[in-house]
C-alpha positions as CSV (number, residue, x, y, z in Angstrom):
1,M,-2.0,-33.9,25.3
2,M,-1.3,-30.8,27.3
3,S,-4.3,-28.5,27.6
4,P,-3.9,-24.7,27.5
5,S,-4.5,-24.5,31.2
6,D,-1.6,-26.9,31.9
7,Q,1.0,-24.7,30.4
8,A,4.0,-24.0,32.8
9,D,3.7,-20.2,32.7
10,G,0.1,-20.3,33.9
11,S,-0.9,-17.6,31.4
12,R,-4.4,-17.2,30.2
13,L,-3.5,-15.1,27.2
14,W,-4.3,-16.2,23.7
15,L,-1.4,-14.9,21.7
16,P,-1.6,-13.5,18.2
17,Y,-0.2,-15.5,15.2
18,T,1.2,-18.1,17.5
19,Q,0.9,-21.9,17.8
20,M,1.1,-21.6,21.6
21,Q,1.7,-25.4,22.3
22,I,5.1,-25.3,20.5
23,A,6.2,-21.7,20.6
24,A,8.9,-20.4,22.9
25,P,7.5,-18.2,25.7
26,P,7.1,-14.6,24.8
27,L,9.4,-11.9,26.2
28,R,8.0,-9.9,29.0
29,A,8.0,-6.1,28.5
30,A,8.2,-3.9,31.5
31,R,8.4,-0.4,30.0
32,T,9.3,1.7,26.9
33,Y,11.0,4.9,26.1
34,G,12.2,6.5,22.8
35,T,13.0,3.6,20.5
36,R,13.6,1.1,23.3
37,I,11.6,-1.8,24.9
38,V,12.9,-2.6,28.4
39,L,12.2,-6.2,29.3
40,E,11.3,-7.4,32.8
41,D,14.8,-8.9,33.2
42,G,16.4,-5.5,32.5
43,R,17.5,-6.1,28.9
44,E,16.9,-3.3,26.5
45,L,15.9,-3.9,22.8
46,V,16.0,-1.4,20.0
47,D,12.5,-1.7,18.5
48,G,13.0,-2.1,14.7
49,I,9.3,-2.3,13.8
50,A,7.7,0.4,16.0
51,S,5.2,-1.9,17.6
52,W,3.7,-3.1,14.3
53,W,4.3,0.3,12.7
54,T,2.3,2.4,15.2
55,A,4.9,4.2,17.3
56,C,6.0,6.6,14.6
57,H,7.2,9.2,17.2
58,G,8.8,6.6,19.4
59,Y,7.5,5.5,22.8
60,N,6.1,7.9,25.4
61,H,6.5,11.1,23.5
62,P,5.9,13.9,26.0
63,A,3.6,15.9,23.7
64,I,1.2,13.0,23.2
65,M,1.4,11.9,26.8
66,E,0.4,15.5,27.9
67,A,-2.4,15.7,25.4
68,M,-3.9,12.5,26.8
69,R,-3.5,13.5,30.4
70,E,-5.4,16.7,29.7
71,Q,-8.1,14.8,27.8
72,L,-8.3,12.2,30.5
73,A,-9.0,14.8,33.1
74,R,-11.9,16.3,31.0
75,M,-13.5,13.2,29.4
76,P,-11.8,10.0,28.5
77,H,-14.7,8.7,26.4
78,V,-18.4,9.3,25.6
79,M,-20.5,7.4,23.1
80,L,-20.7,8.9,19.7
81,G,-24.4,7.8,19.2
82,G,-26.4,11.0,19.6
83,L,-23.4,12.9,21.1
84,V,-20.4,14.5,19.6
85,H,-17.3,16.1,21.1
86,D,-14.6,18.5,20.0
87,P,-11.6,16.0,19.8
88,A,-13.5,13.9,17.3
89,E,-14.8,16.8,15.2
90,T,-11.5,18.5,15.2
91,L,-9.6,15.4,14.2
92,A,-12.1,14.7,11.4
93,S,-11.7,18.2,10.0
94,R,-7.9,18.0,10.1
95,L,-7.8,14.6,8.4
96,C,-10.1,15.8,5.6
97,A,-7.7,18.8,5.2
98,I,-4.5,16.7,4.8
99,V,-5.7,13.5,3.0
100,P,-5.5,14.0,-0.8
101,G,-8.9,14.4,-2.5
102,A,-12.1,16.2,-1.5
103,M,-12.8,14.1,1.6
104,E,-16.1,15.1,3.2
105,R,-16.8,12.7,6.1
106,V,-14.8,10.6,8.5
107,F,-16.1,7.5,10.2
108,F,-14.0,6.5,13.3
109,S,-13.5,3.0,14.5
110,D,-11.0,1.1,16.6
111,S,-8.8,-0.9,14.3
112,G,-7.6,-1.1,10.7
113,S,-9.5,-4.3,9.9
114,V,-12.7,-2.7,11.0
115,A,-12.0,0.5,9.2
116,V,-11.4,-1.5,6.0
117,E,-14.7,-3.3,6.6
118,V,-16.4,0.0,7.0
119,A,-14.9,1.1,3.7
120,M,-16.2,-2.0,1.9
121,K,-19.6,-1.5,3.5
122,M,-19.7,2.1,2.4
123,A,-18.9,1.2,-1.2
124,I,-21.4,-1.6,-1.4
125,Q,-24.2,0.2,0.4
126,H,-23.7,3.2,-1.9
127,W,-24.9,1.0,-4.8
128,L,-27.6,-0.6,-2.7
129,N,-29.0,2.8,-1.8
130,R,-28.9,3.7,-5.5
131,G,-31.1,0.6,-6.1
132,D,-28.3,-1.5,-7.7
133,R,-28.0,-4.8,-6.0
134,R,-25.6,-6.3,-8.5
135,R,-22.5,-4.4,-7.3
136,S,-21.6,-6.4,-4.2
137,K,-18.0,-7.4,-4.9
138,I,-14.7,-5.8,-4.3
139,L,-11.7,-6.1,-6.7
140,A,-8.5,-6.7,-4.6
141,F,-5.0,-8.0,-5.4
142,R,-2.7,-11.0,-4.9
143,G,-0.1,-10.2,-2.3
144,G,-2.5,-8.0,-0.4
145,Y,-3.4,-8.0,3.2
146,H,-6.3,-5.9,4.7
147,G,-7.0,-7.5,8.1
148,D,-8.0,-10.6,10.0
149,T,-11.8,-10.1,10.4
150,F,-14.1,-12.1,8.1
151,A,-14.8,-9.4,5.6
152,T,-11.2,-8.4,5.3
153,M,-9.9,-12.0,5.1
154,A,-12.0,-12.3,2.0
155,V,-10.0,-9.5,0.2
156,C,-6.5,-10.7,1.3
157,D,-4.4,-12.9,-0.9
158,P,-6.4,-16.2,-1.1
159,E,-3.4,-18.5,-1.7
160,E,-0.2,-17.0,-0.2
161,G,-1.9,-15.2,2.7
162,M,-2.4,-16.5,6.2
163,H,-6.1,-17.1,5.8
164,S,-6.1,-19.8,3.2
165,L,-7.6,-22.2,5.8
166,F,-10.9,-20.3,5.4
167,Q,-11.2,-20.8,1.6
168,G,-14.8,-21.9,0.8
169,V,-16.1,-20.2,4.0
170,L,-15.4,-16.5,3.2
171,P,-17.5,-14.4,0.8
172,Q,-16.2,-14.5,-2.7
173,H,-14.7,-11.3,-4.1
174,V,-12.5,-10.8,-7.2
175,I,-8.7,-11.1,-6.8
176,A,-6.3,-10.0,-9.6
177,D,-2.7,-9.3,-10.2
178,L,-1.5,-5.8,-9.6
179,P,-1.2,-4.1,-13.0
180,C,2.6,-3.8,-13.0
181,D,3.2,-4.5,-16.7
182,D,1.4,-4.8,-20.0
183,A,0.3,-8.4,-19.4
184,S,-1.2,-7.7,-16.0
185,Q,-2.8,-4.5,-17.2
186,A,-4.5,-6.5,-20.0
187,R,-5.7,-9.1,-17.4
188,L,-7.1,-6.3,-15.3
189,A,-9.0,-4.9,-18.3
190,D,-10.4,-8.3,-18.9
191,I,-11.5,-8.8,-15.3
192,L,-13.2,-5.4,-15.4
193,N,-15.0,-6.3,-18.6
194,R,-16.1,-9.6,-17.1
195,Y,-17.2,-8.5,-13.7
196,G,-17.9,-4.8,-14.3
197,D,-21.5,-4.9,-13.4
198,E,-20.8,-6.8,-10.1
199,L,-18.0,-4.6,-8.7
200,A,-18.5,-1.8,-6.2
201,A,-14.9,-0.7,-5.7
202,I,-11.2,-1.5,-6.2
203,L,-9.2,-1.9,-3.0
204,V,-5.4,-1.6,-2.8
205,E,-2.5,-0.9,-0.5
206,P,-0.7,2.0,-2.2
207,L,3.0,1.5,-3.0
208,V,3.6,-1.3,-0.5
209,Q,1.7,-4.5,0.2
210,G,2.7,-4.7,3.9
211,A,1.8,-7.9,5.8
212,G,1.6,-9.7,2.5
213,G,5.3,-9.6,2.1
214,M,6.5,-6.0,2.0
215,R,6.1,-6.0,-1.8
216,F,6.7,-2.6,-3.5
217,H,5.0,-1.3,-6.6
218,A,5.5,1.8,-8.7
219,P,3.2,4.9,-8.5
220,D,2.2,4.1,-12.1
221,V,0.2,1.2,-10.7
222,L,-1.9,3.5,-8.6
223,R,-2.5,5.8,-11.6
224,C,-3.6,2.8,-13.6
225,L,-6.0,1.7,-10.9
226,R,-7.4,5.3,-10.6
227,A,-8.1,5.3,-14.3
228,A,-9.6,1.8,-14.2
229,A,-12.0,2.8,-11.4
230,D,-13.0,5.9,-13.3
231,Q,-13.6,4.0,-16.5
232,A,-15.6,1.3,-14.8
233,G,-17.6,4.0,-12.8
234,I,-16.7,2.4,-9.4
235,F,-14.8,3.6,-6.3
236,L,-11.1,3.4,-5.5
237,I,-10.4,2.5,-1.9
238,L,-6.9,3.1,-0.6
239,D,-5.8,1.1,2.5
240,E,-3.2,3.4,4.0
241,V,-3.3,1.7,7.3
242,F,0.4,0.8,7.0
243,T,1.6,3.3,4.4
244,G,0.0,6.5,5.9
245,F,1.7,9.0,8.1
246,G,5.1,9.2,6.5
247,R,6.2,5.6,6.3
248,T,6.8,5.6,2.5
249,G,8.4,9.0,2.4
250,S,5.3,11.2,1.8
251,M,2.6,11.8,4.4
252,F,0.4,9.5,2.4
253,A,1.6,7.0,-0.2
254,C,-0.9,8.1,-2.8
255,E,0.7,11.5,-3.0
256,Q,3.6,10.0,-4.8
257,A,1.2,9.0,-7.6
258,G,-0.6,12.3,-7.7
259,I,-3.9,10.6,-7.3
260,A,-6.8,10.7,-4.8
261,A,-9.1,7.9,-3.7
262,D,-12.8,7.9,-3.1
263,I,-12.3,6.2,0.3
264,V,-9.2,6.2,2.4
265,V,-8.5,4.0,5.4
266,L,-6.1,5.1,8.2
267,S,-5.0,3.5,11.5
268,K,-1.7,2.1,12.9
269,A,0.3,5.4,13.3
270,L,-2.8,7.6,13.6
271,T,-2.4,8.0,17.3
272,G,1.4,7.6,17.5
273,G,1.0,4.1,18.8
274,V,-0.7,4.9,22.1
275,S,-4.4,4.2,21.6
276,P,-6.6,2.1,19.3
277,L,-8.1,4.3,16.6
278,A,-8.9,4.1,12.9
279,A,-10.6,6.3,10.4
280,T,-12.4,5.7,7.1
281,L,-12.7,8.9,5.0
282,A,-15.1,9.2,2.1
283,N,-15.6,11.8,-0.6
284,G,-18.8,13.4,-1.8
285,K,-19.4,10.8,-4.5
286,V,-19.6,8.1,-1.8
287,T,-21.6,10.0,0.8
288,A,-24.2,11.4,-1.6
289,A,-26.1,8.1,-1.6
290,F,-26.4,8.1,2.2
291,W,-28.0,11.5,2.5
292,S,-31.7,10.7,2.3
293,D,-35.0,10.9,4.1
294,R,-35.1,7.1,4.3
295,P,-33.8,5.7,7.6
296,D,-32.6,2.5,5.9
297,H,-30.2,4.5,3.7
298,A,-28.1,5.4,6.8
299,L,-24.8,3.5,7.4
300,M,-25.8,1.2,10.2
301,H,-22.5,0.8,11.9
302,G,-21.3,2.1,15.2
303,P,-18.3,0.7,17.2
304,T,-18.8,1.1,20.9
305,Y,-15.6,3.2,21.3
306,M,-16.1,5.1,18.0
307,G,-14.4,8.5,18.2
308,H,-12.7,7.6,21.4
309,A,-11.9,11.0,22.9
310,L,-8.5,9.9,24.4
311,G,-7.5,8.4,21.1
312,C,-8.6,11.6,19.2
313,A,-6.5,13.8,21.5
314,A,-3.5,11.6,20.9
315,A,-4.0,11.7,17.2
316,L,-4.3,15.5,17.2
317,A,-1.0,15.7,19.1
318,S,0.6,13.3,16.7
319,L,-0.4,15.3,13.7
320,D,1.2,18.4,15.3
321,L,4.4,16.5,15.7
322,F,4.7,15.8,12.0
323,V,4.9,19.5,11.4
324,Q,6.7,20.7,14.5
325,E,9.5,18.1,14.3
326,D,9.6,17.7,10.5
327,R,9.1,13.9,10.4
328,L,9.3,13.7,6.6
329,A,12.8,15.0,6.7
330,Q,13.7,12.4,9.2
331,V,12.1,9.7,7.0
332,A,14.4,10.8,4.1
333,A,17.4,10.5,6.4
334,I,16.3,7.0,7.6
335,S,15.8,5.9,4.0
336,A,19.3,6.8,3.0
337,Q,20.8,5.1,6.1
338,L,18.7,1.9,5.5
339,E,20.1,1.8,1.9
340,T,23.6,2.0,3.2
341,G,23.2,-0.2,6.3
342,L,21.4,-3.1,4.6
343,S,23.5,-3.1,1.4
344,P,26.0,-5.7,2.7
345,C,23.2,-8.2,2.7
346,R,23.1,-8.0,-1.1
347,G,26.2,-10.1,-1.3
348,S,24.7,-13.1,0.5
349,R,23.6,-16.3,-1.4
350,L,20.7,-16.5,1.0
351,V,19.3,-13.1,-0.1
352,R,16.9,-12.8,-3.0
353,D,16.4,-9.0,-2.7
354,V,17.2,-5.9,-0.6
355,R,14.8,-3.0,-1.0
356,V,14.1,0.3,0.7
357,M,11.2,2.7,0.4
358,G,11.0,5.6,2.9
359,A,11.4,4.2,6.4
360,I,10.9,0.6,5.3
361,G,13.9,-1.7,4.8
362,V,13.4,-5.2,3.6
363,V,15.8,-8.2,3.2
364,E,14.1,-11.0,1.3
365,L,15.6,-14.4,1.9
366,D,15.6,-17.6,-0.2
367,P,15.2,-20.0,1.4
368,M,13.9,-18.8,4.7
369,P,15.6,-20.4,7.8
370,P,13.3,-21.1,10.8
371,L,11.7,-17.8,12.0
372,A,12.1,-18.6,15.7
373,D,15.9,-19.0,15.2
374,I,16.2,-15.6,13.4
375,K,14.1,-13.9,16.1
376,A,16.3,-15.4,18.9
377,R,19.5,-14.3,17.1
378,L,18.2,-10.8,16.7
379,V,17.2,-10.6,20.4
380,E,20.6,-11.8,21.4
381,R,22.0,-8.7,19.5
382,G,19.6,-6.4,21.3
383,V,17.0,-5.7,18.7
384,W,13.3,-6.4,18.4
385,V,12.3,-7.4,14.9
386,R,9.6,-9.9,13.9
387,P,10.5,-11.5,10.6
388,F,7.7,-13.2,8.7
389,R,7.3,-15.5,5.7
390,N,10.7,-15.0,3.9
391,I,11.6,-11.5,4.9
392,I,13.4,-9.6,7.7
393,Y,12.2,-6.1,7.6
394,L,12.8,-2.8,9.5
395,T,10.1,-0.2,10.0
396,P,11.6,1.8,12.9
397,A,10.1,4.9,14.7
398,L,10.6,8.0,12.5
399,I,12.5,9.6,15.4
400,I,15.2,6.9,15.5
401,G,18.7,8.2,15.9
402,K,21.6,7.2,13.6
403,G,23.2,5.0,16.3
404,D,20.1,3.0,17.0
405,L,19.4,2.6,13.3
406,A,22.9,1.4,12.7
407,H,22.5,-1.1,15.5
408,L,19.4,-2.4,13.8
409,T,20.9,-2.7,10.3
410,G,24.1,-4.1,11.7
411,A,22.2,-6.8,13.6
412,V,20.2,-7.8,10.5
413,C,23.4,-8.1,8.4
414,A,25.2,-10.0,11.1
415,V,22.3,-12.5,11.4
416,V,22.2,-13.0,7.7
417,D,25.9,-13.7,7.7
418,E,25.5,-16.2,10.6
419,L,22.7,-18.0,8.7
420,K,24.9,-18.1,5.5
421,A,27.8,-19.6,7.6
422,C,25.5,-22.2,9.1
423,K,24.2,-23.2,5.7
424,T,27.7,-23.5,4.3
425,A,28.9,-25.6,7.3
């Protein structure tokens, strides 16, 4: 059997979500600009997923680049243990001002998975600090995805998600159906009655379960969960890692339900896709249990690059762009064009559903042809999209022009037509 070191390309990279022994070699990126990825061989691809939903302002936006250059000249990074700096403090204040609810403190980390873990740790430690050791479980939902680290794997979908291999190894939390109808609401009430004394918080992705399959749910679901958390006397955690910063049509998805969380998690588009950074925001109900004269009541967590000054500078510039360049108006235009551009797919026998929310367009297939084949066909048409499970989805940069967006939707529709023709033949 060929060992990793025997591979023809000589690479020492361990690639994400990839069985490297059988996968085709990855494409080699050379540079980026706007909504384009330029490959080493000179081909240009229109990026349909904004580098895993991060590059909301497109690539190499001059305002973000300039903010980072200025910060780099002053101070790229300094530890946040015993020291603070203006970029982190300013960003924390601005996030508290724009995230719904009376958020009081922001804990910075370097990835969405870690930020969700911090949220879970905050919620559980709140009860530990109060002397209640029973409340050690999180209520999460089928179809959900919150990250790949051990704590977050335990609150992802245990059956349909990518982490089923780890069943029996992970901590056991409580997984329920989203309360989308009377029957699932009744099941949720039953779960809360059964596990009420063991739960620390409810954790949900608002409006869209992203990597779990781009599944949409109505704002009423969030209102139901807010009421359920209040009735049970526990916290509501919103994982806005994917949905935050305009992706669903509002700055934060929870705004469409008119609710606020106790803890909110942000990452992905926070820096405009140029630097790792994540934030976990908590309100006064959560933080009250940590303010104490007992050292063991502190949150004992501190990522090495917490509050990364370069990342904070990028995030501040990114927040400015949402106002200066009216990103939400652009999202509305993208949404309308996605509806029109993907609608031809509705006539295909391969397509189970076509759905759009904000700057998210989804074509759900049944059955799903080989993913590698779909990816290759899309690249041949000059677009970069990563289908997964049984969906082809588009989450382009919010600055994408009509021409590039039409190129993306046209490529998706053409590939669906090709797949239908292959199946018929």
